[in-house]
C-alpha positions, 0 to 999 in steps of 0.5 A: 360608292353611292349612285345617288345623284343630287335631285333638285328639291331635296335640300332640307327645308331648314337649310332653305329657310336659313339661306332665304333668311340670309339673303333677304336680311342682306337685301334689307340691310343694303336698302337701309344703307342706301336710302335716307332714314324714314324714306319708303325704300328705307322702311322696306329695307327694315321690313326685309331685314326683320323678315330675314332675321325671322327666317334665319331664326326659324331655320335654326330654331327648327333644327334644335332638340329641345 
């Protein structure tokens, strides 16, 4: 039986990127759904959604063995 305890900060970096990317993408998609197309909040939502997808892609790509 292992006596190791969870220590904050021990989560793999790719997991952090996938989770943060997913949260960012969802926030951006909500903004695009809630505001009029072309408005400043809508554009911020698009930027967040793109950044979220990039974070997800980086997190997944960093774990691929090519």
